[in-house]
N, C-alpha and C positions, 0 to 999 in steps of 0.2 A: 553400401552407401550410407552415411549419416546426412539428413538432410534437415536444415532449419528453414522453415518456409514463411517468411513474413510475420514472424510471433513478435506479439506486444504482451506484456504483463504489467497488471497493475495489483499492488498488493492491496488485501483487504483492510478497509479503512482510511485508503489514500485516493487521492484523485489523479496524481501525476504519475504516468508509467514509468517502471523501473526498467522497462525494455521498450523498445517502439520500433516495428516494423523491421526487424532484424532477420537477414536471410543469408545464408552460406550452405556449402556443402563440403564434405570431407570422405574421401577417399581411402579403403584401406590401406595402410602403408604410407600415407602422407603424413608430414609433421607440419602444423599450422601452429600460430601464436596469436592469442588474443590478448591485446594490450590496452589497459586504460587507468586512470587514478582511480583511489578509492571513491566509492558512490557512482562508478561510471556504469554499474550493473554487470560486472564480470562474474561474480558468483551467483547472481540471479541466473544468468544464462547458463553457468555451469550446470546448475541444478535442474534446469530444462532437459539436459542433454540425456538423461536416464529416467526420466519422469518423476523425479523428486518434487518438482514444481509442473504445473500443466498451464500452457500457454492460455491468456485471456483470449487473443485473436491469433490465427495462424496455427500451425501444427509442425510437430518434430517428429521424422520419421528416422526408425533406425534398421536398416535393411528391409524396408517397406512396413515396420511395425510401428503403428501410431502411440506414441506414448500417453495419449490421452486414454487409451482403452484398457482398463484395468487387468484384463486378462493377458495382456502383452508384456506387463511389467517384469515378471520374472525372466522370461526370455532376454528382454532388453538390458537388464541389469547383469546378465551374464556377458552379454556383449561390450557393454559400455562400464569400464572401471573406473570408478573414481577415487581420487586422492586429495584429501582436503589440507588447509593450511594448519589446523590443529591436529597432530596425530594421535593424541590420547583418545579421541572418539573412535578410533579403528583398531586399537590395539587392546585384546582381550585374554590372551592365554600367559601362561606362567612362564615359558622362555620363547626367545627368540625364534626358534625353529618351529616350535609348537604353533606360534601365532600365525607364521607363514602357511602353515599346513593346515590350518583351521577349516579355511573355504574349501580346500580341496577333500577333506574329508567328508564333509557335507555333501559334495558332489558324489562321493562314493567310488572315487578313482582307486584303482589299485595300489597298494603300498609302495610298490617298486617306483611307479610314475610319480607319486606323492614326492618320494625321496629325491627324485631326479629333477622334478620342477622347484622343490624348494632349494635345492643346492644351486640351481641356474639363476634363481630370482635373487637369492643371497649374495652371490658373486657378483652379478649385474650392479647391486647396490654397495658393494663393498662391505658386507657384513658378514662373510663367511666365517671370519674368526670369532664372532661373538654368538654364535648359534645356540650355546648352552646358558647364555646370560638371560637373567630375567629382565623383562623391558623396563620395569620401573628404574633401574639402574643406568638406562641408557640417557646419553643427553638428548636434548631437544633434536638436535640435528640428525642423530642415530635413530630416533624415534620416527622421525619424517622418513628416514631411509627404509625403516622396518615397515611402516605403513605401505610404502611405495612397493617393496617387495612382496607383500600380501596380495596385492593386486595383480602385479607382474606374474605372480605364480598361476593365477587362475586364467591366463592367456586371453583376455578379451580381445575383440578386435578394435576397440577403439579405447583410448586411455585418457582420460579428462584429469588433468593436474592444475589443481586451483590454488596457486600461490605454494605449491607442494616442496619447495626446496628453500622457503623464505627463512629458515632457521640454520641453514648452512653457510658457511662462510664463502666468499667469492671464488676461492681456488676450488674447494670442495664441490661448490655448486657447478662450476664449469666441467668437473670430472665427473660427476654423477650423471650430468646431462648428455655428455659424450657417451657413457656407459650405456645409459637408458636408451639413447638413440640406435646404438649399434645393436642392443637386444631387440628393440620392437622392430627395426629393418629386418633383422633375420627372420623374424616371424610374422613380418606383414601387418603389425601392429599401427594404426593411426594414432598419433599423440595430438591432443589439443592442449597446450601448454598455455596456460592463462597466468599472466603477471603484469605488475606495474613497471617492470623494469626494462626497458627498451634494448639492453645489452642482450638478454635472454632470448629475444627474436631474431638475431642476426643469422643463425643457422637454420631457421626455418625456412620452408618452401613458399610459404604465403603467410601474411599477417593481417589482422583486423584490428584497426585502432576504434575503442569505444569513448564515446562522450555524452554523458547524461543518458544513457541507455540506448543512443543511437551507433550505427556503424558509421564514422566520418570519413574514414580511409581504408582502402583495402588495396594489396597488391603484394609484391615480392619486397623483401628488406632492401634490395638495391633500388627499387623504385620508391620507397617511402622514407628511408632513414635520413635523407638530406632535405626533406620537407619540413625544416627546422620551425618555421612560423607555424603550420599546422600543428606539429608536435607539441610545442609549447603552449598553443592555443588550447590544446585538449588535455592541458595541465600535466603533460609529461616531460621529462628530461631527455635529451638525445643521448645516445651512448658516448661516453666519456671521450672516445677516440674520434667519433664523428666531430664533436665539438671542439676538440683539440685541433684537428684538422682543418676545420673551417676557420678558426682563429688564427692558424698560422698562414693561411691562405690570404686573408684580410691585411695581413702584416707583409705581405708581398712574398712569400716564399712560394714558388712554383712546385705544389704536390700535384700528383696524379689525381684525377676525379674519383670519387666514391671510394675513399679508404675507411675499412669498416673495423680492422683489427689493429692490435698494438704491433703485431709483427709486420702487417702492410705498412704501417706508419713508420716504424723504425726502418725497415728495408728502404722506403722511399727518401728517408732523410739520410741514410748511409750513401745512397747513389748521388743524391746532390753534392754531399760533402767531398764524394770522391772524385767528382767532376772539376773541383778547385782546383 
C-alpha cells in the first residue's frame, strides 16, 4: 500500500505551503486520478510519492517504507515508477528498444526476460513498430509513449503519471489510457494519474481534486463529476459531456442523471427521439 499521511510541504524561501495536510491511500491494482489546475500542487505531490521531495510535515509510506529515510529510496523507486510531462528528461539510449531495456539491464535481468518485458511494454504503448528508431526522431507524443514504456517494463507496483499524456491528441490519449489500464490490471499495478483534465478521471475508481495544495473533494467520478460549482470553483472545467448534458437538461430535455460519456449521451438522445 502507498500511504500519504497528512503531508505538508513548503518550498525553501517561501512561506505559503505548496501542499497542506494531504492524505490518501492507494492499494496495488487501484486506479486513482488526482486532478487540479496549474499551481494546485499536483507535481509537488507526485514528487513526494517516490521520495524526490520529502514532506515538511507528515510522511509517505511505500509498502511500509518511509520516503524520508535515505536507505529506503532505492527500494522505493523500484516500487514507484514515475513518468513526467517532459519525456526528454527520461530518454537516454540510441534506439527505442534500447531505451526501454536500459533500466532492466541495470537490474541484471536475464536477456530473455528483458526481451519479453520490452516487447510487452512497447506493445502496450503502441510503439512496437518503431523499436529500431532513434528517439530523437520521434514526435513529442511518441516520446511520451517511450518514457511510459520504459517505466512499464520495470513492472513497478505503483505507477505515477504526471501529465504524462499531455502531448498526445485526444483520440490517442484515450487509446493509450485504455491499453495502459489493461496492462496494469493484468499485473496488479496501481496507477496514480495526475492531470488537469476532468475527462481523464472518468474511468478511474477514485479521484481527488486539489486546489491551492489542499484536497477539496474526494470520491468516485460518479459522486463528483456533477458537482459543477465545486469543480469550476477549483479552477477546472467539467467534462464536455457532463457540461453538455447539464445544459440540455436546463433547456427542458429530460435526460437520465449522471451521463459521463458521448456514447451514453448519444444513446439517451436516440431513445428520446425514438419515443416521438
